[in-house]
All heavy atoms as a GROMACS GRO file, in nm:
protein
  554
    1MET      N    1   0.046  -3.103  -1.496
    1MET     CA    2   0.000  -2.985  -1.428
    1MET      C    3  -0.088  -2.906  -1.525
    1MET      O    4  -0.045  -2.872  -1.634
    1MET     CB    5   0.121  -2.903  -1.383
    1MET     CG    6   0.081  -2.778  -1.311
    1MET     SD    7   0.219  -2.673  -1.273
    1MET     CE    8   0.257  -2.726  -1.110
    2GLY      N    9  -0.208  -2.877  -1.483
    2GLY     CA   10  -0.301  -2.806  -1.570
    2GLY      C   11  -0.314  -2.660  -1.532
    2GLY      O   12  -0.251  -2.611  -1.440
    3GLY      N   13  -0.394  -2.591  -1.608
    3GLY     CA   14  -0.421  -2.451  -1.579
    3GLY      C   15  -0.341  -2.356  -1.665
    3GLY      O   16  -0.250  -2.395  -1.738
    4ARG      N   17  -0.378  -2.232  -1.654
    4ARG     CA   18  -0.312  -2.128  -1.731
    4ARG      C   19  -0.177  -2.094  -1.669
    4ARG      O   20  -0.164  -2.081  -1.548
    4ARG     CB   21  -0.401  -2.005  -1.732
    4ARG     CG   22  -0.349  -1.895  -1.817
    4ARG     CD   23  -0.447  -1.782  -1.825
    4ARG     NE   24  -0.391  -1.678  -1.910
    4ARG     CZ   25  -0.452  -1.568  -1.940
    4ARG    NH1   26  -0.572  -1.545  -1.893
    4ARG    NH2   27  -0.394  -1.480  -2.017
    5PRO      N   28  -0.074  -2.073  -1.752
    5PRO     CA   29   0.057  -2.035  -1.698
    5PRO      C   30   0.049  -1.897  -1.632
    5PRO      O   31  -0.024  -1.808  -1.675
    5PRO     CB   32   0.148  -2.029  -1.821
    5PRO     CG   33   0.075  -2.094  -1.931
    5PRO     CD   34  -0.070  -2.092  -1.896
    6THR      N   35   0.127  -1.879  -1.528
    6THR     CA   36   0.127  -1.752  -1.456
    6THR      C   37   0.200  -1.644  -1.536
    6THR      O   38   0.295  -1.674  -1.609
    6THR     CB   39   0.189  -1.768  -1.316
    6THR    OG1   40   0.175  -1.646  -1.247
    6THR    CG2   41   0.335  -1.806  -1.322
    7VAL      N   42   0.154  -1.521  -1.525
    7VAL     CA   43   0.218  -1.410  -1.595
    7VAL      C   44   0.308  -1.330  -1.502
    7VAL      O   45   0.382  -1.244  -1.547
    7VAL     CB   46   0.114  -1.315  -1.658
    7VAL    CG1   47   0.035  -1.385  -1.766
    7VAL    CG2   48   0.024  -1.256  -1.553
    8ILE      N   49   0.300  -1.359  -1.374
    8ILE     CA   50   0.377  -1.281  -1.278
    8ILE      C   51   0.503  -1.356  -1.238
    8ILE      O   52   0.505  -1.478  -1.229
    8ILE     CB   53   0.289  -1.244  -1.155
    8ILE    CG1   54   0.349  -1.127  -1.080
    8ILE    CG2   55   0.266  -1.364  -1.068
    8ILE    CD1   56   0.250  -1.057  -0.991
    9ASN      N   57   0.610  -1.280  -1.218
    9ASN     CA   58   0.736  -1.340  -1.174
    9ASN      C   59   0.788  -1.261  -1.053
    9ASN      O   60   0.725  -1.165  -1.008
    9ASN     CB   61   0.838  -1.342  -1.289
    9ASN     CG   62   0.866  -1.204  -1.344
    9ASN    OD1   63   0.865  -1.106  -1.271
    9ASN    ND2   64   0.891  -1.197  -1.473
   10ALA      N   65   0.902  -1.301  -1.001
   10ALA     CA   66   0.957  -1.239  -0.880
   10ALA      C   67   0.984  -1.090  -0.900
   10ALA      O   68   0.964  -1.010  -0.808
   10ALA     CB   69   1.082  -1.311  -0.837
   11ASP      N   70   1.028  -1.051  -1.019
   11ASP     CA   71   1.056  -0.909  -1.045
   11ASP      C   72   0.929  -0.825  -1.041
   11ASP      O   73   0.929  -0.714  -0.987
   11ASP     CB   74   1.126  -0.892  -1.179
   11ASP     CG   75   1.268  -0.948  -1.180
   11ASP    OD1   76   1.329  -0.953  -1.070
   11ASP    OD2   77   1.316  -0.984  -1.288
   12LEU      N   78   0.821  -0.877  -1.098
   12LEU     CA   79   0.694  -0.804  -1.095
   12LEU      C   80   0.639  -0.794  -0.953
   12LEU      O   81   0.586  -0.690  -0.913
   12LEU     CB   82   0.591  -0.871  -1.186
   12LEU     CG   83   0.614  -0.856  -1.336
   12LEU    CD1   84   0.509  -0.935  -1.414
   12LEU    CD2   85   0.611  -0.711  -1.377
   13ILE      N   86   0.652  -0.899  -0.877
   13ILE     CA   87   0.606  -0.897  -0.737
   13ILE      C   88   0.687  -0.795  -0.658
   13ILE      O   89   0.632  -0.717  -0.581
   13ILE     CB   90   0.613  -1.037  -0.674
   13ILE    CG1   91   0.510  -1.128  -0.739
   13ILE    CG2   92   0.592  -1.030  -0.523
   13ILE    CD1   93   0.519  -1.273  -0.696
   14ARG      N   94   0.818  -0.793  -0.678
   14ARG     CA   95   0.905  -0.698  -0.609
   14ARG      C   96   0.867  -0.554  -0.646
   14ARG      O   97   0.857  -0.467  -0.558
   14ARG     CB   98   1.052  -0.724  -0.644
   14ARG     CG   99   1.149  -0.651  -0.557
   14ARG     CD  100   1.295  -0.690  -0.583
   14ARG     NE  101   1.315  -0.834  -0.586
   14ARG     CZ  102   1.345  -0.905  -0.696
   14ARG    NH1  103   1.362  -0.846  -0.812
   14ARG    NH2  104   1.362  -1.036  -0.690
   15ALA      N  105   0.843  -0.528  -0.775
   15ALA     CA  106   0.804  -0.395  -0.819
   15ALA      C  107   0.671  -0.354  -0.757
   15ALA      O  108   0.655  -0.240  -0.711
   15ALA     CB  109   0.796  -0.390  -0.971
   16ALA      N  110   0.575  -0.445  -0.754
   16ALA     CA  111   0.444  -0.415  -0.694
   16ALA      C  112   0.459  -0.386  -0.546
   16ALA      O  113   0.398  -0.291  -0.494
   16ALA     CB  114   0.348  -0.531  -0.717
   17ARG      N  115   0.537  -0.465  -0.475
   17ARG     CA  116   0.557  -0.445  -0.331
   17ARG      C  117   0.622  -0.310  -0.303
   17ARG      O  118   0.595  -0.247  -0.202
   17ARG     CB  119   0.639  -0.557  -0.270
   17ARG     CG  120   0.565  -0.690  -0.265
   17ARG     CD  121   0.650  -0.799  -0.203
   17ARG     NE  122   0.666  -0.779  -0.060
   17ARG     CZ  123   0.575  -0.817   0.031
   17ARG    NH1  124   0.465  -0.877  -0.008
   17ARG    NH2  125   0.596  -0.796   0.157
   18ASP      N  126   0.708  -0.264  -0.393
   18ASP     CA  127   0.772  -0.133  -0.375
   18ASP      C  128   0.672  -0.019  -0.395
   18ASP      O  129   0.684   0.086  -0.333
   18ASP     CB  130   0.889  -0.117  -0.472
   18ASP     CG  131   1.007  -0.205  -0.438
   18ASP    OD1  132   1.013  -0.256  -0.324
   18ASP    OD2  133   1.094  -0.223  -0.525
   19MET      N  134   0.575  -0.038  -0.485
   19MET     CA  135   0.478   0.068  -0.516
   19MET      C  136   0.358   0.069  -0.422
   19MET      O  137   0.294   0.173  -0.405
   19MET     CB  138   0.428   0.052  -0.660
   19MET     CG  139   0.531   0.085  -0.764
   19MET     SD  140   0.459   0.081  -0.928
   19MET     CE  141   0.507  -0.084  -0.979
   20LEU      N  142   0.323  -0.042  -0.364
   20LEU     CA  143   0.199  -0.053  -0.286
   20LEU      C  144   0.191   0.039  -0.164
   20LEU      O  145   0.083   0.090  -0.135
   20LEU     CB  146   0.175  -0.198  -0.245
   20LEU     CG  147   0.125  -0.286  -0.358
   20LEU    CD1  148   0.133  -0.432  -0.320
   20LEU    CD2  149  -0.017  -0.248  -0.396
   21PRO      N  150   0.299   0.064  -0.090
   21PRO     CA  151   0.285   0.153   0.026
   21PRO      C  152   0.253   0.299  -0.009
   21PRO      O  153   0.211   0.374   0.076
   21PRO     CB  154   0.422   0.143   0.096
   21PRO     CG  155   0.476   0.013   0.053
   21PRO     CD  156   0.427  -0.005  -0.089
   22ASN      N  157   0.271   0.339  -0.134
   22ASN     CA  158   0.241   0.475  -0.175
   22ASN      C  159   0.090   0.498  -0.170
   22ASN      O  160   0.016   0.439  -0.248
   22ASN     CB  161   0.295   0.500  -0.316
   22ASN     CG  162   0.269   0.640  -0.365
   22ASN    OD1  163   0.209   0.722  -0.296
   22ASN    ND2  164   0.315   0.668  -0.484
   23PRO      N  165   0.042   0.588  -0.082
   23PRO     CA  166  -0.103   0.607  -0.072
   23PRO      C  167  -0.163   0.677  -0.193
   23PRO      O  168  -0.284   0.677  -0.211
   23PRO     CB  169  -0.118   0.693   0.054
   23PRO     CG  170   0.012   0.760   0.070
   23PRO     CD  171   0.116   0.668   0.013
   24ASP      N  172  -0.081   0.738  -0.278
   24ASP     CA  173  -0.132   0.806  -0.397
   24ASP      C  174  -0.163   0.711  -0.512
   24ASP      O  175  -0.228   0.750  -0.608
   24ASP     CB  176  -0.031   0.911  -0.445
   24ASP     CG  177  -0.009   1.020  -0.342
   24ASP    OD1  178  -0.105   1.048  -0.265
   24ASP    OD2  179   0.100   1.076  -0.336
   25ALA      N  180  -0.113   0.589  -0.505
   25ALA     CA  181  -0.136   0.490  -0.612
   25ALA      C  182  -0.225   0.378  -0.560
   25ALA      O  183  -0.200   0.323  -0.454
   25ALA     CB  184  -0.004   0.433  -0.660
   26SER      N  185  -0.329   0.346  -0.635
   26SER     CA  186  -0.417   0.237  -0.593
   26SER      C  187  -0.373   0.107  -0.662
   26SER      O  188  -0.288   0.107  -0.751
   26SER     CB  189  -0.563   0.268  -0.625
   26SER     OG  190  -0.583   0.270  -0.763
   27VAL      N  191  -0.432  -0.001  -0.619
   27VAL     CA  192  -0.394  -0.134  -0.669
   27VAL      C  193  -0.421  -0.147  -0.819
   27VAL      O  194  -0.339  -0.201  -0.893
   27VAL     CB  195  -0.468  -0.244  -0.590
   27VAL    CG1  196  -0.440  -0.381  -0.649
   27VAL    CG2  197  -0.429  -0.240  -0.444
   28THR      N  198  -0.533  -0.093  -0.866
   28THR     CA  199  -0.569  -0.109  -1.007
   28THR      C  200  -0.467  -0.044  -1.102
   28THR      O  201  -0.421  -0.110  -1.195
   28THR     CB  202  -0.711  -0.055  -1.032
   28THR    OG1  203  -0.802  -0.125  -0.948
   28THR    CG2  204  -0.751  -0.073  -1.177
   29PRO      N  205  -0.426   0.083  -1.081
   29PRO     CA  206  -0.325   0.139  -1.170
   29PRO      C  207  -0.188   0.069  -1.161
   29PRO      O  208  -0.117   0.057  -1.260
   29PRO     CB  209  -0.312   0.285  -1.126
   29PRO     CG  210  -0.439   0.316  -1.056
   29PRO     CD  211  -0.484   0.186  -0.995
   30ILE      N  212  -0.153   0.023  -1.042
   30ILE     CA  213  -0.027  -0.050  -1.026
   30ILE      C  214  -0.033  -0.178  -1.109
   30ILE      O  215   0.061  -0.212  -1.181
   30ILE     CB  216   0.002  -0.080  -0.878
   30ILE    CG1  217   0.035   0.050  -0.803
   30ILE    CG2  218   0.116  -0.180  -0.863
   30ILE    CD1  219   0.043   0.035  -0.653
   31ALA      N  220  -0.144  -0.250  -1.099
   31ALA     CA  221  -0.160  -0.374  -1.175
   31ALA      C  222  -0.156  -0.346  -1.325
   31ALA      O  223  -0.092  -0.419  -1.401
   31ALA     CB  224  -0.291  -0.442  -1.137
   32LYS      N  225  -0.224  -0.241  -1.368
   32LYS     CA  226  -0.227  -0.205  -1.510
   32LYS      C  227  -0.086  -0.171  -1.560
   32LYS      O  228  -0.047  -0.212  -1.668
   32LYS     CB  229  -0.321  -0.087  -1.531
   32LYS     CG  230  -0.353  -0.058  -1.673
   32LYS     CD  231  -0.461   0.050  -1.682
   32LYS     CE  232  -0.511   0.061  -1.824
   32LYS     NZ  233  -0.620   0.157  -1.835
   33LEU      N  234  -0.011  -0.097  -1.480
   33LEU     CA  235   0.126  -0.061  -1.515
   33LEU      C  236   0.214  -0.185  -1.532
   33LEU      O  237   0.297  -0.192  -1.622
   33LEU     CB  238   0.185   0.030  -1.407
   33LEU     CG  239   0.329   0.074  -1.425
   33LEU    CD1  240   0.339   0.172  -1.541
   33LEU    CD2  241   0.381   0.137  -1.299
   34LEU      N  242   0.191  -0.285  -1.448
   34LEU     CA  243   0.271  -0.407  -1.453
   34LEU      C  244   0.217  -0.510  -1.552
   34LEU      O  245   0.280  -0.612  -1.576
   34LEU     CB  246   0.279  -0.470  -1.314
   34LEU     CG  247   0.349  -0.384  -1.208
   34LEU    CD1  248   0.338  -0.450  -1.071
   34LEU    CD2  249   0.493  -0.360  -1.244
   35GLY      N  250   0.098  -0.484  -1.609
   35GLY     CA  251   0.042  -0.575  -1.709
   35GLY      C  252  -0.025  -0.698  -1.652
   35GLY      O  253  -0.030  -0.803  -1.716
   36VAL      N  254  -0.075  -0.685  -1.530
   36VAL     CA  255  -0.147  -0.795  -1.466
   36VAL      C  256  -0.280  -0.742  -1.413
   36VAL      O  257  -0.303  -0.621  -1.412
   36VAL     CB  258  -0.065  -0.859  -1.350
   36VAL    CG1  259   0.064  -0.919  -1.401
   36VAL    CG2  260  -0.038  -0.758  -1.240
   37SER      N  261  -0.366  -0.830  -1.368
   37SER     CA  262  -0.493  -0.787  -1.311
   37SER      C  263  -0.476  -0.759  -1.161
   37SER      O  264  -0.384  -0.812  -1.098
   37SER     CB  265  -0.600  -0.894  -1.331
   37SER     OG  266  -0.575  -1.002  -1.245
   38PRO      N  267  -0.564  -0.676  -1.104
   38PRO     CA  268  -0.557  -0.653  -0.960
   38PRO      C  269  -0.571  -0.783  -0.881
   38PRO      O  270  -0.506  -0.802  -0.778
   38PRO     CB  271  -0.675  -0.560  -0.932
   38PRO     CG  272  -0.698  -0.490  -1.060
   38PRO     CD  273  -0.664  -0.590  -1.168
   39GLY      N  274  -0.654  -0.874  -0.931
   39GLY     CA  275  -0.670  -1.004  -0.864
   39GLY      C  276  -0.540  -1.082  -0.857
   39GLY      O  277  -0.513  -1.153  -0.760
   40THR      N  278  -0.458  -1.070  -0.961
   40THR     CA  279  -0.328  -1.138  -0.961
   40THR      C  280  -0.242  -1.085  -0.848
   40THR      O  281  -0.174  -1.162  -0.780
   40THR     CB  282  -0.258  -1.118  -1.097
   40THR    OG1  283  -0.340  -1.176  -1.199
   40THR    CG2  284  -0.121  -1.184  -1.099
   41LEU      N  285  -0.243  -0.953  -0.828
   41LEU     CA  286  -0.165  -0.897  -0.718
   41LEU      C  287  -0.217  -0.948  -0.584
   41LEU      O  288  -0.138  -0.985  -0.496
   41LEU     CB  289  -0.168  -0.744  -0.722
   41LEU     CG  290  -0.099  -0.679  -0.840
   41LEU    CD1  291  -0.106  -0.527  -0.829
   41LEU    CD2  292   0.046  -0.723  -0.851
   42TYR      N  293  -0.349  -0.948  -0.567
   42TYR     CA  294  -0.405  -0.998  -0.441
   42TYR      C  295  -0.372  -1.146  -0.420
   42TYR      O  296  -0.348  -1.188  -0.307
   42TYR     CB  297  -0.558  -0.978  -0.438
   42TYR     CG  298  -0.599  -0.836  -0.407
   42TYR    CD1  299  -0.643  -0.752  -0.508
   42TYR    CD2  300  -0.595  -0.787  -0.277
   42TYR    CE1  301  -0.682  -0.622  -0.481
   42TYR    CE2  302  -0.633  -0.658  -0.248
   42TYR     CZ  303  -0.676  -0.576  -0.350
   42TYR     OH  304  -0.713  -0.446  -0.322
   43ASN      N  305  -0.369  -1.223  -0.527
   43ASN     CA  306  -0.338  -1.366  -0.515
   43ASN      C  307  -0.192  -1.392  -0.482
   43ASN      O  308  -0.160  -1.487  -0.410
   43ASN     CB  309  -0.372  -1.439  -0.645
   43ASN     CG  310  -0.520  -1.454  -0.666
   43ASN    OD1  311  -0.599  -1.448  -0.571
   43ASN    ND2  312  -0.560  -1.470  -0.790
   44HIS      N  313  -0.101  -1.312  -0.534
   44HIS     CA  314   0.042  -1.339  -0.519
   44HIS      C  315   0.109  -1.259  -0.409
   44HIS      O  316   0.225  -1.285  -0.377
   44HIS     CB  317   0.114  -1.315  -0.652
   44HIS     CG  318   0.079  -1.417  -0.756
   44HIS    ND1  319   0.141  -1.539  -0.763
   44HIS    CD2  320  -0.014  -1.416  -0.855
   44HIS    CE1  321   0.090  -1.608  -0.864
   44HIS    NE2  322  -0.005  -1.536  -0.921
   45ILE      N  323   0.040  -1.160  -0.353
   45ILE     CA  324   0.096  -1.081  -0.242
   45ILE      C  325  -0.002  -1.090  -0.126
   45ILE      O  326  -0.094  -1.009  -0.113
   45ILE     CB  327   0.119  -0.934  -0.285
   45ILE    CG1  328   0.208  -0.929  -0.408
   45ILE    CG2  329   0.180  -0.854  -0.170
   45ILE    CD1  330   0.224  -0.791  -0.468
   46PRO      N  331   0.015  -1.191  -0.041
   46PRO     CA  332  -0.082  -1.215   0.066
   46PRO      C  333  -0.097  -1.098   0.164
   46PRO      O  334  -0.204  -1.076   0.219
   46PRO     CB  335  -0.030  -1.339   0.139
   46PRO     CG  336   0.090  -1.384   0.067
   46PRO     CD  337   0.122  -1.287  -0.041
   47ASP      N  338   0.009  -1.019   0.185
   47ASP     CA  339   0.002  -0.908   0.280
   47ASP      C  340  -0.024  -0.774   0.211
   47ASP      O  341   0.009  -0.669   0.263
   47ASP     CB  342   0.128  -0.902   0.365
   47ASP     CG  343   0.254  -0.886   0.282
   47ASP    OD1  344   0.252  -0.913   0.160
   47ASP    OD2  345   0.357  -0.845   0.339
   48LEU      N  346  -0.089  -0.777   0.096
   48LEU     CA  347  -0.115  -0.656   0.018
   48LEU      C  348  -0.193  -0.552   0.098
   48LEU      O  349  -0.157  -0.436   0.100
   48LEU     CB  350  -0.191  -0.693  -0.110
   48LEU     CG  351  -0.210  -0.580  -0.210
   48LEU    CD1  352  -0.192  -0.635  -0.351
   48LEU    CD2  353  -0.346  -0.518  -0.197
   49ARG      N  354  -0.294  -0.593   0.166
   49ARG     CA  355  -0.375  -0.497   0.244
   49ARG      C  356  -0.292  -0.434   0.356
   49ARG      O  357  -0.308  -0.315   0.386
   49ARG     CB  358  -0.499  -0.564   0.298
   49ARG     CG  359  -0.602  -0.591   0.190
   49ARG     CD  360  -0.730  -0.655   0.244
   49ARG     NE  361  -0.826  -0.673   0.138
   49ARG     CZ  362  -0.830  -0.776   0.055
   49ARG    NH1  363  -0.740  -0.871   0.064
   49ARG    NH2  364  -0.922  -0.785  -0.038
   50GLU      N  365  -0.206  -0.511   0.419
   50GLU     CA  366  -0.121  -0.456   0.525
   50GLU      C  367  -0.019  -0.358   0.468
   50GLU      O  368   0.011  -0.257   0.530
   50GLU     CB  369  -0.048  -0.569   0.600
   50GLU     CG  370  -0.138  -0.654   0.686
   50GLU     CD  371  -0.210  -0.763   0.608
   50GLU    OE1  372  -0.170  -0.793   0.493
   50GLU    OE2  373  -0.308  -0.817   0.660
   51LEU      N  374   0.034  -0.386   0.350
   51LEU     CA  375   0.127  -0.293   0.286
   51LEU      C  376   0.058  -0.160   0.257
   51LEU      O  377   0.116  -0.053   0.278
   51LEU     CB  378   0.181  -0.352   0.155
   51LEU     CG  379   0.284  -0.463   0.165
   51LEU    CD1  380   0.310  -0.524   0.028
   51LEU    CD2  381   0.412  -0.408   0.222
   52ARG      N  382  -0.064  -0.166   0.208
   52ARG     CA  383  -0.139  -0.044   0.178
   52ARG      C  384  -0.166   0.034   0.307
   52ARG      O  385  -0.151   0.155   0.311
   52ARG     CB  386  -0.272  -0.077   0.110
   52ARG     CG  387  -0.260  -0.150  -0.021
   52ARG     CD  388  -0.206  -0.067  -0.131
   52ARG     NE  389  -0.299   0.040  -0.162
   52ARG     CZ  390  -0.265   0.153  -0.221
   52ARG    NH1  391  -0.143   0.174  -0.257
   52ARG    NH2  392  -0.354   0.246  -0.245
   53ALA      N  393  -0.203  -0.036   0.413
   53ALA     CA  394  -0.234   0.030   0.540
   53ALA      C  395  -0.109   0.094   0.600
   53ALA      O  396  -0.115   0.205   0.651
   53ALA     CB  397  -0.296  -0.069   0.638
   54SER      N  398   0.004   0.027   0.592
   54SER     CA  399   0.128   0.084   0.647
   54SER      C  400   0.169   0.208   0.571
   54SER      O  401   0.219   0.304   0.629
   54SER     CB  402   0.240  -0.019   0.647
   54SER     OG  403   0.284  -0.046   0.515
   55GLY      N  404   0.147   0.210   0.442
   55GLY     CA  405   0.179   0.329   0.362
   55GLY      C  406   0.092   0.447   0.399
   55GLY      O  407   0.138   0.560   0.406
   56ARG      N  408  -0.036   0.422   0.426
   56ARG     CA  409  -0.126   0.530   0.466
   56ARG      C  410  -0.085   0.585   0.602
   56ARG      O  411  -0.088   0.706   0.624
   56ARG     CB  412  -0.270   0.482   0.468
   56ARG     CG  413  -0.331   0.470   0.330
   56ARG     CD  414  -0.480   0.449   0.338
   56ARG     NE  415  -0.515   0.320   0.397
   56ARG     CZ  416  -0.536   0.210   0.326
   56ARG    NH1  417  -0.526   0.212   0.197
   56ARG    NH2  418  -0.567   0.098   0.387
   57ARG      N  419  -0.046   0.497   0.695
   57ARG     CA  420  -0.006   0.543   0.828
   57ARG      C  421   0.119   0.628   0.821
   57ARG      O  422   0.132   0.728   0.892
   57ARG     CB  423   0.017   0.424   0.921
   57ARG     CG  424  -0.110   0.363   0.974
   57ARG     CD  425  -0.082   0.266   1.087
   57ARG     NE  426   0.002   0.157   1.046
   57ARG     CZ  427  -0.041   0.040   1.003
   57ARG    NH1  428  -0.170   0.017   0.993
   57ARG    NH2  429   0.042  -0.055   0.968
   58GLN      N  430   0.215   0.592   0.736
   58GLN     CA  431   0.340   0.666   0.726
   58GLN      C  432   0.320   0.804   0.666
   58GLN      O  433   0.394   0.896   0.694
   58GLN     CB  434   0.440   0.589   0.641
   58GLN     CG  435   0.493   0.466   0.707
   58GLN     CD  436   0.583   0.386   0.615
   58GLN    OE1  437   0.603   0.420   0.500
   58GLN    NE2  438   0.639   0.279   0.666
   59HIS      N  439   0.219   0.822   0.582
   59HIS     CA  440   0.199   0.948   0.513
   59HIS      C  441   0.097   1.040   0.581
   59HIS      O  442   0.070   1.148   0.533
   59HIS     CB  443   0.158   0.923   0.368
   59HIS     CG  444   0.270   0.871   0.286
   59HIS    ND1  445   0.298   0.737   0.277
   59HIS    CD2  446   0.363   0.935   0.210
   59HIS    CE1  447   0.403   0.721   0.198
   59HIS    NE2  448   0.443   0.839   0.157
   60GLN      N  449   0.041   0.997   0.694
   60GLN     CA  450  -0.053   1.082   0.765
   60GLN      C  451   0.023   1.190   0.840
   60GLN      O  452   0.135   1.170   0.888
   60GLN     CB  453  -0.136   1.001   0.864
   60GLN     CG  454  -0.240   0.914   0.798
   60GLN     CD  455  -0.316   0.832   0.900
   60GLN    OE1  456  -0.275   0.819   1.015
   60GLN    NE2  457  -0.427   0.776   0.859
   61LEU      N  458  -0.039   1.306   0.853
   61LEU     CA  459   0.023   1.415   0.927
   61LEU      C  460   0.012   1.388   1.076
   61LEU      O  461  -0.088   1.335   1.123
   61LEU     CB  462  -0.046   1.547   0.894
   61LEU     CG  463  -0.035   1.592   0.749
   61LEU    CD1  464  -0.119   1.717   0.727
   61LEU    CD2  465   0.110   1.619   0.714
   62PRO      N  466   0.114   1.428   1.153
   62PRO     CA  467   0.106   1.409   1.299
   62PRO      C  468  -0.001   1.501   1.357
   62PRO      O  469  -0.031   1.607   1.303
   62PRO     CB  470   0.245   1.446   1.348
   62PRO     CG  471   0.305   1.528   1.241
   62PRO     CD  472   0.240   1.486   1.112
   63ALA      N  473  -0.056   1.461   1.470
   63ALA     CA  474  -0.159   1.540   1.536
   63ALA      C  475  -0.098   1.669   1.589
   63ALA      O  476   0.014   1.670   1.640
   63ALA     CB  477  -0.221   1.460   1.650
   64ARG      N  478  -0.174   1.777   1.575
   64ARG     CA  479  -0.126   1.906   1.625
   64ARG      C  480  -0.157   1.917   1.774
   64ARG      O  481  -0.262   1.872   1.820
   64ARG     CB  482  -0.194   2.018   1.549
   64ARG     CG  483  -0.150   2.021   1.405
   64ARG     CD  484  -0.221   2.123   1.326
   64ARG     NE  485  -0.241   2.248   1.395
   64ARG     CZ  486  -0.306   2.352   1.347
   64ARG    NH1  487  -0.359   2.344   1.227
   64ARG    NH2  488  -0.322   2.462   1.415
   65PRO      N  489  -0.066   1.980   1.851
   65PRO     CA  490  -0.094   1.997   1.993
   65PRO      C  491  -0.211   2.093   2.013
   65PRO      O  492  -0.234   2.182   1.934
   65PRO     CB  493   0.036   2.055   2.050
   65PRO     CG  494   0.112   2.105   1.933
   65PRO     CD  495   0.063   2.031   1.812
   66SER      N  496  -0.283   2.071   2.119
   66SER     CA  497  -0.401   2.152   2.145
   66SER      C  498  -0.360   2.292   2.185
   66SER      O  499  -0.272   2.314   2.268
   66SER     CB  500  -0.482   2.087   2.258
   66SER     OG  501  -0.590   2.171   2.293
   67ALA      N  502  -0.427   2.393   2.129
   67ALA     CA  503  -0.399   2.533   2.161
   67ALA      C  504  -0.468   2.575   2.288
   67ALA      O  505  -0.441   2.682   2.342
   67ALA     CB  506  -0.443   2.621   2.044
   68ALA      N  507  -0.558   2.495   2.341
   68ALA     CA  508  -0.634   2.530   2.460
   68ALA      C  509  -0.555   2.512   2.588
   68ALA      O  510  -0.594   2.563   2.693
   68ALA     CB  511  -0.762   2.446   2.467
   69ILE      N  512  -0.443   2.446   2.585
   69ILE     CA  513  -0.364   2.423   2.707
   69ILE      C  514  -0.273   2.543   2.730
   69ILE      O  515  -0.198   2.583   2.643
   69ILE     CB  516  -0.282   2.293   2.696
   69ILE    CG1  517  -0.374   2.174   2.678
   69ILE    CG2  518  -0.194   2.276   2.819
   69ILE    CD1  519  -0.303   2.044   2.660
   70SER      N  520  -0.281   2.601   2.846
   70SER     CA  521  -0.199   2.719   2.879
   70SER      C  522  -0.060   2.676   2.920
   70SER      O  523  -0.028   2.559   2.932
   70SER     CB  524  -0.266   2.799   2.990
   70SER     OG  525  -0.262   2.724   3.111
   71ALA      N  526   0.026   2.770   2.945
   71ALA     CA  527   0.164   2.744   2.983
   71ALA      C  528   0.172   2.669   3.116
   71ALA      O  529   0.268   2.598   3.141
   71ALA     CB  530   0.243   2.874   2.992
   72SER      N  531   0.071   2.684   3.202
   72SER     CA  532   0.074   2.616   3.330
   72SER      C  533   0.032   2.470   3.318
   72SER      O  534   0.046   2.394   3.413
   72SER     CB  535  -0.015   2.686   3.430
   72SER     OG  536  -0.150   2.678   3.389
   73GLY      N  537  -0.021   2.432   3.201
   73GLY     CA  538  -0.059   2.294   3.180
   73GLY      C  539  -0.205   2.266   3.210
   73GLY      O  540  -0.250   2.154   3.199
   74THR      N  541  -0.282   2.370   3.246
   74THR     CA  542  -0.423   2.351   3.270
   74THR      C  543  -0.503   2.408   3.155
   74THR      O  544  -0.464   2.511   3.100
   74THR     CB  545  -0.467   2.417   3.402
   74THR    OG1  546  -0.436   2.556   3.395
   74THR    CG2  547  -0.400   2.354   3.521
   75PRO      N  548  -0.614   2.350   3.119
   75PRO     CA  549  -0.695   2.402   3.009
   75PRO      C  550  -0.767   2.529   3.042
   75PRO      O  551  -0.785   2.573   3.145
   75PRO     CB  552  -0.794   2.292   2.978
   75PRO     CG  553  -0.777   2.187   3.080
   75PRO     CD  554  -0.661   2.223   3.166
   0.00000   0.00000   0.00000
């Protein structure tokens, strides 16, 4: 078997998956913190983009109700 040995293991993948849904942290700082490249995370976590998207959806504020609707329900 040829090629460079992998630097990532199950614990690093688990740690990255736990941090990825946080919308305040991007992939590059997470990778740097774990000592791997961002490409390594993309290669070893196939659903990385979906994890990031789900984290953004969870942290968005709910829509405010419209103030233009009167008590009778007509605008």
